N, C-alpha and C positions, 0 to 999 in steps of 0.2 A: 597585440599578438605576440610582440616581441617580448614583452614581459612575462606573458605565460609561457614561452617556449622555453625562457632559461631555467636551466637547472642550478641548484644549489650547489656551491663549493663546498667540500668537505673540508672540516679544518682540522690539518693534522695533528693529531697527539701524539706525545712523547711517552714510549714505553718505560719503566721501571729500570731496565738495564741502560737505555739512553741517559734518562735524569741521574743515574750513577754517576754514567762516564762524564755527562757534563758537568756536574759537582766536582769531580775528581780533576778535569782539565781547569776549573775555575779557580783551584785551591793552591795558592803560592806557596812556594819552599816546602812541599811535602816531602820530597826525598831527604832533605834536611832534618825536618821531624821523626820521620820513621826511623832515619839511620839512629839519630840519638835516642829514640824511644825503645829500638831493639837494645842497645846498648846498656840504657837504664834497666831493662826487664832480664839482660844477662847476669848484671850484678846480682839481682835479686834471686836468680835460679840458680847460680853456682854458689854465691856467699849471701844467703838470705837468711837462712834458718840455723841456729846453732843450738837447738833444743833436739840434740839427737835420740836423745834418752825415749823420747815420747813420739815422735815421728823422725824413721831414721832418713833423713834426707837432706841434703844442703840446700834444697829449693823451697824459698819461702812461697812460691806459687804452688807446689805440691802439698805442702804444709796446709794451705787454706783450703785446697780441693778436699784434703780429709778432713777439716772443721767443716764444711759444708754437705760432705758426702758420708754416710755410714752404712757400711755393710749391703753396698750397692742398692741401697735405700734412702730415699730424703728422710731420715729419721732425725737429722741434728737438728736444733732448735735454730740453729743459723741456716739452715737449705738456703734461705732465700739469696743467698751469697751468689748462687749458683744462676740466677735469672737477673741479676743487677747489671753485669755488662750489656744485655739484650736490651733492657729497659732504657739504659743511659743511651746505647748506639740508637734506638729507635727515635728517643726524644733531640739528640742530637741532628738526626736526619731531618726530625720536624722543624727544628731550628735552622736548617742549612740555608735559607734563602736571607735571612737575617745575618747570618754569620759571614756569609761569601760576600755580602754586599757592604761591609765593613772594609776601612781602608787599612789595610793588615801589611804591618812592619815589625820587626824586628826591635824587641827591648830588653837592653842589657841587664837592666836590673834583675831579669829572672835568672840570672846565674848565682845572685845572693839567696834567692829562694830555695834554688837548687842545692846550695851549700847547706842551707839549714835542714833540707831533707836527708842529705847525705849524713850529716852531724847525728840526726835523730835515728837512723836507720844503725849508725854505728853504736850508739849508745843503746839500742835495742837489741842488737847483736851481742854485746859484751855482757847484759844483764839477763839474756836468754827471754826476751820476750818480745815473741813474733806480732804479736798485736801492735806494738809501737812501730816495728819495721813495716806493717801495712799501711798504717798512717802517713810513715815517710815515703812508702812505694807511691802512695796517690798525689801526695805534696808535690814530689818529684814530677809526676806526669803532668800537673797543673801548672809547675814551674816550665817545663819544657814549652807547653802550649803558649805562654806568656813570653817565653825567650823568642821563639819562631814568629808569632802572629799578633803578639802586642797586648796592652793593657784592655784594649776594648775588647778583644776576643775574650779573654779571661773574665772580664767582667758580665758578659752575654751569656757564658758558658757556665756561670757559678752553679746555675742549676741548668740543665741536668746533672753537672759533674759531681755537686753535693750528695746525689745519692750513694756514691760511692762511699759514704759513710756507713751506709750498711752493710757492708761487705766485711767489717770488723769483727770477727766472731766475738760473742761475748762470753758463751760456754758459763762456768761455775761463778764468773762474775755479777752475772745477771739475778744470783738468788736473792740479794738486797732487795730486787725491784718484784721478783717472780712471787716470793713467799708472800708479803703482805697483799699482792693483788689476790694469791690463791684464799687468803683467808678472808678478805673483803668478800671473794664471789661466795664462798661457803656459808658466811655470816647472811647475806643478803637472801640465799637459797634458803637456809633454816627459817628465818623470820618470814619469808614468803609463805611457806607450806603450814608452818607451825602455827601462825598469828593470822594470816591473812585466808588461807584457805582450810584452815583447820585441820590438817594433817599431820599429825605428830610425827617431828622429825628432830632428829638431837644432832648436835656438833660437837667434835672434839678434835680439837685443833683445825684439821682440813680434811676430817672425814665426816661422813652424815650417815646417819642410820636410823632407823625406826624402834621403838620401844619393842617390838616383838623379834627384832633381829632377822627378818625375814629378807632384809637386803641391807647392804653396807658398801657405800661408794667412797672414795679417797678423790679429793680435788688434786690429781696429780700437775707437775709443771708443766705437762703437754697440754692439757686440758685447758688451765686459764693463767698462763704464765707467759714467758718471753715469746713465745712461737705467735701466738694469737697477737700479742700486743704489737710485736715487731712489725708483722705483716699490716696490721690496722694502722700503725705509725707510718710505714712505707707508702700505704695508699692515701692516707691523710695528706702527707708532705707532696707525693707526686702531684695529686687532685688540686692540693693549695696551689701548686706553682705553677700549675697548667692554667687554672682558671682564673688567679685574682693577680692583679698588679699591685696591689694595696699590700705593703708589708702587714699591717696590723692583721689584715683579713686572712694573710697566709699564716700568720702565727695561731689566729683563732682556730682555724682547720686545723693546724698541727695539734694545737693544744686538746681538740675534741676528740683524737684518738684514745687517750686514756679513758674517758667515760664510755664510749663507743666500744671499746674492748670489753670493758666491765659488762655492759648490757648483752653483749653478743654471748658473752660465757655464763651470765646467768641464765640466759635463754637455753642454751645447751644442755647443762646441769639440770635445770628445772625438768627439761625432757628426759632426762637420764632417770633422775629422782622419780619423777611421776610414772614412767614405765616399771620402774622397780616397786614401786607402792602398789600400781593396780594390777599390773601381770607379772610378777617375781623379779629375782635377782637375773636370772639369765636374758630376760626380755630386757631390762637394764643394762646389760653388759654388751646386747648386741646393739641397742642405740649408742652405747659409748664408743664401741670399735668400727660400727658403720660409717663408709665412706661419705655417704650422702650426708649424714646427722654431722657428721664433723665438720660440714661446710656452712651449716646453719648460723653458726654466730657471725658469719661474715653478712648476713643478709641484714640485718641492723644497721651494721657498720656502713654499708653502702646506700643503706636508705637514708640514714643519719646523714653521710657526707652531702648527699644530694639535697636534702631538706635544709642543711645549714647553707651550703653554697645558694640556694634559692632565698635564704633568709637575708644574707648577707649583701644579695643583689648585684652580682657585676657581670659583666659579658665576660666571655672566654678571652683570653690573651692571645692576641696573634702576632707572629713574626712582623715585625716594623715593615719589611719589604711588601707581606701580602696586604698590610693595611696600606700603604701606600698606592700599591697597584689598585687595590679596591675603590678607593676613593678618587683616583684619576679616570676607572672606568665610568664611574658614576656621574663624573663630572661630564665626561664625554656623552654618555647617553642623554 
């Protein structure tokens, strides 16, 4: 009778705000870190950019925002830079238990790394190369974490901190990569239609058109260039580091970005050319400009990443603290 009358005790669960406050309380020397971080960011805000002829501001942070953002729209090929901080913050939160479980203590050689970052920024400032200063900015933040919290922190946090590399805008420097990619995609589509499907398509450089001249499309950089390659590389890098622990498996995932980007863009360009062939130039232009069809190249990317991860065969990486607690619970049961 007593057993049936017992009521189950509800297990209290912490809300997100309480988890944030708990993590904040556990983080040591946070005041020192954020004061140093504010001083470091102030340096790059007031003395970060010397290319006043291009973006009239001394702030490197504002220069970066202009590189990622164009005409109030995400038209820049480097627009992924706007989402990287949120992605990195989310991954840091995902690893919070492992990070907070480390024995954290100051590491004075971090000052040497800070000096390297400062010298690199001075060099970038003098030669008017903001991209060098951006690298210095993130090296300095990484050094600050090591200075305050030690080597174990920076070793565990190398990823996701590495993703900040995608915040270095490439701009015109990417042409050496994008142009061969555009030529390759247009060459594949030409042979796919002309030799496999028997539809007459001719290529001149990165332009595709039929013999009747009823349609003509150019493989522009935005269609199969750095934008799709960078997004695919970012997805493959994040996916590889989250899912795998083995360095060579992570390398395989990252290396798969280029062929997957090519496959995705071949798919999109084939739809554009096919629409132009059967329905005319206007329909092809609609497929080219439509937001839905612009997302299609990423379908084979994510399917390919999932297939490759399954082929490599490894369980997702969990923070060590979660693994330890999970094993202890299984023993207790």
